[in-house]
N, C-alpha and C positions, 0 to 999 in steps of 0.2 A: 283307287289308283294302284297300278301294278308295282311290285317291289322294285323292278328295274327303273321305272319312271321316277319313283320316289328317290332312289339312289342318284339318278341323273340330276334331278333338281338340287339335291343336297350338294353334290359335287360342283355343279355350276355356281352355286351361291358361295362356295368356298373360294372360287377363283375370282369372281366379280363381286366385290364387297358392296353391300348396301343397295343392291339392285334386284330385289326379289320379283317385282312386278314385270320389268322388262325381260327378265330371264324366263318367267312363265309364259309371257306373250311370245317370245322367240321360239320356245319349245312347242307351244300350241301351233304356231305357224308351220313348223316342220311336220308335226303330227297331222295337220290338215293337208299336207302335200303341197304347201305353198312356198314361194320364194320370199326372201326377207331383205328389206332395205333398212340399213341403220344409218341415220343422218345425225351427225354431231360434230363438234369441234375436234381437231386433232388432239390425240392424247387422252381421250375419254374412255378407252377400253373397247372400242369397236372391234378391232382385230383380235383382241384377246378373247372376247365372247365368241367370235366366229370359230376360232381354232379350238376353243374348249367344247363347243357344240359338236364339232367333227369328231374329236377324240372321245367324248362321252358317249356318242351314239355309234361309235365303231365304224365310221364311214371313211372311205378313202378321200384324201383332202389335198387340194392344190390351191395355192395362193398366187394370184396374178396382180401385179401392180400396174394399174392402168395409167398411161401417160399420153401426152398429146401426140406423140409420134408413133403410137402403137397401131398396128394394122390388124384387120380381121384374121389374117393368116397366123398371126402371133398367138391367137386364141384358139382358133378352130383346127389348125394344122394345114398341111400343104401336100400336094402331089408332086413327087420328084421322079424324074425319069431314071429308070434303072437300065443302064446300057447293057448289062449282062443279060437281063431277062427281056430287054427290048419292050418294056412296058412301064407305065407310071405306077409308082408305089406310094400309097397313102401313109403319111407320117402324122399320127394324131397329135393334136395340140393339148394344152393343159386342161381344156374343157372336159376331157374324157376322165372324169372322176365322179364320185358320188356327192361331194360337197365342194363347190367352187367358191372361193372367196374372191370376189371382184373388188379389190381394194381401191378406194377413191375412184369409183366408176365414172364420176362426172368430170374427171380430168382427161378422159379419152374423147376423141372426136365422135360426132354423131354416127359416122360410118362404122366405127368400131363398136359403139354401143349397140347398133342395130344388128350386129352379128349374133347377139344373144337372144333375139326375139324368137326365132324358131326353136332354139334349144329350150327356152323357158316355157313355151307354149306346147311343144310336141315331143320334148325329150329326144330330139334328133337334130342333126345338122345336114345341110345339103351343100356339097362341094363339087364343082365341075360335073353337075348332073347326076351325082351319086349320093344316095342318102345313107348316113351313118348313124345307127342308134347309139344313144348315150347309156351309160350304166344306170341301173335302177337300184335303189331310189336315186333321184337326181335333184339336187337343190342348188340354187344360187343364193348366196348371202353376199350382198353388196354393201359397201360402205360409201358414204357420200359426205363431202365437206359442204358447209353452208354455201349457198349460191353467191353470197356477197364476197366470198374470198376470191382472190385473183387466180386465173388459170383454170377456170371451170367452165364446162359446157352444160347447159340445162338438159335434163333428161326429157325427151319428148313424151307427150301424153300416152302414146301407145306403149312406151317402155315402162312408165310409172304404173300403168294399169296391169302389167304382168306381175308386179310385186303384190303378194297378198297383203302384206303388212309393211308399215314403215314405223320404226321405233327411234326414239331419242333417249340416250342413256342419262344425260344430265350430269351435273357435278355430284361427286360423292358427298356423303355427310361428313361432318367435321371429325367424328370418331374414326370413320373408315379412312379418311385422308391422313389422319395422324398415324394410323398403322402403316400406311404406305411410306410416310416420312421416316418412320422408325426402321424401315428396311423390310417390311412385310409385303414384298412385291409379289403378288399372286401370279403374275404372268410367268414367273420363273418356274411355277409348278406344272406348266402345261405338259412337259415331257414325262412327268410322272403320273398323269391322269390315266385311269384305266377305263375301258369301255363298259358302261353300265348296261348297254343294250347292244344287240347284234343287228345288222341290217334286216335280218329275217324277222326279229322281234319288232323292230320299228315298222316293218310292213304290216305285221299283224295288228299293231296298234292303230295304224292308219285305216285298216279295214274295220276295226272296232269304232273308230270315229264316224265312219260312214253309216254305222248302224244305230247311232244315237238318234232317238226318235224326236220329232218336232210336231207338236200339236198344231191344229189349224189356227188356234188363237195366237200362238207364238209366231207362226209364219205370217199371219196378218200384221203383227207388230213389226216384223222385219220389213215387210213390203211397204208399210206406212212410212217407215224411216227412209227407205229408198225413194218412195214417191215424193216425200217432202223435199228431198234434195233436188228434185226436178222442177220445183216451183220457180217461176222466173224471178220473183221478188228476192229470192235468196242470193242471186247474182254470183253463182259459182258454177263450176263444171258439174253437171249432174252425175249421179252414180249409174254406172252401166249394168246390164244384166250380169256381166262377169263379176262386177263388184258385189252384187247381191248373192251370187253363188259363193264368192269368197267369204262374205260375212257369215253365211250359214255354216260353211265348213269350219271356219275359225271358232265360231260359237260352239259347235259340236265338240271340237277338240278341247275347248275350255271346260265344257261340262264333263267330259271324260276325265280330265285332270282333277276335277272336283269330286270324282267318284260317282257320277250320275250317268244314267243311260237315257236321259231325257233332257230337253232344253227348257230353260226358264228365261224370262226377259232379262234377268241379271247377266246371263251369259252373253247375250247380244250386246248389252250395254258395256260390258267389260272389254270387248274386243272392237267395238264400233269405232272409237277414235283412231286406233292403229290401222284399221282397214280402210277407213273413209278419208282421213285428213289429206293424204297425199293425192287422192283423186279429186277431192273438192277444190283444192288449191291449184289444180292444173288449169283453171280457167283464168278469167280476167284478174281476180283477186288472189293473193297468195296466202292469206291467213286461213288455212283449212281448219285449224284448231278451234277458232271461234265459231265457225259454221257447224262443225260436228257437234260442239257443245250446245249450240242453239237448236239443232235438230233434235237432240236427245231431250232437251227441256220442253220442246213444243209438241212432241209426239207422245201421247199417253199410251202406256203398254196395256191398259185395260179399257176396252171399248164400252 
């Protein structure tokens, strides 16, 4: 692992206490060029992790609070007529940054949520017939409250599938929560965080991720997992080809973070729940975690 990546992990773990695995998964998601969905109860550190990622990776950062009355123009921008020039002038919205925090994304209407689809898939937006490229690299980190809470709109399957990973932070351990009660509030340290990587170094790491080799045997294991999700008796939304590509990219990033240039089945198993669960539960049943675990248990990595 590169020195900058090691420093980034150490710095993130100092801000978000007692959460090493979610932090590694979040960083792997960005290294793989994916977008990240963090779902948990309010007050669990979702926003803190997102802001810490942006500062640690040296990315330009904008936070947008999604609300029920938010319009697509509030996110994308708007064309305003300039009377002096006698032409429309484009005023870019907050989406024009390298890391966009879509805070509480499921509190916005489906119309506003859909404004992100093109940006997440193609790193550009289209407005009034004109295409505007977004900065590179471009990531969306969205937070979401549990669907049973009031005032939320479910993310459609097409939107969920754009997120490479979905994470849940969970409650901190008792020792970590004791430190918070004693005033060790790490969110206050965000302003003092330094960039461990530059956007250029991050781009180089993303290229290295693509070069991590995968043997035919490992690819067969990945394809077996995906094929198992498509069996009708599993009674869930099957994994799409986009999901299989996301699984391979995330596993390659996990291997690179482990200091390897090749994939092993453990890499796929480590990222599979985060890549698959939100896609599996998009169907008739909502418990994607049970189905992802069942798939891992029923598919043998060695033929």
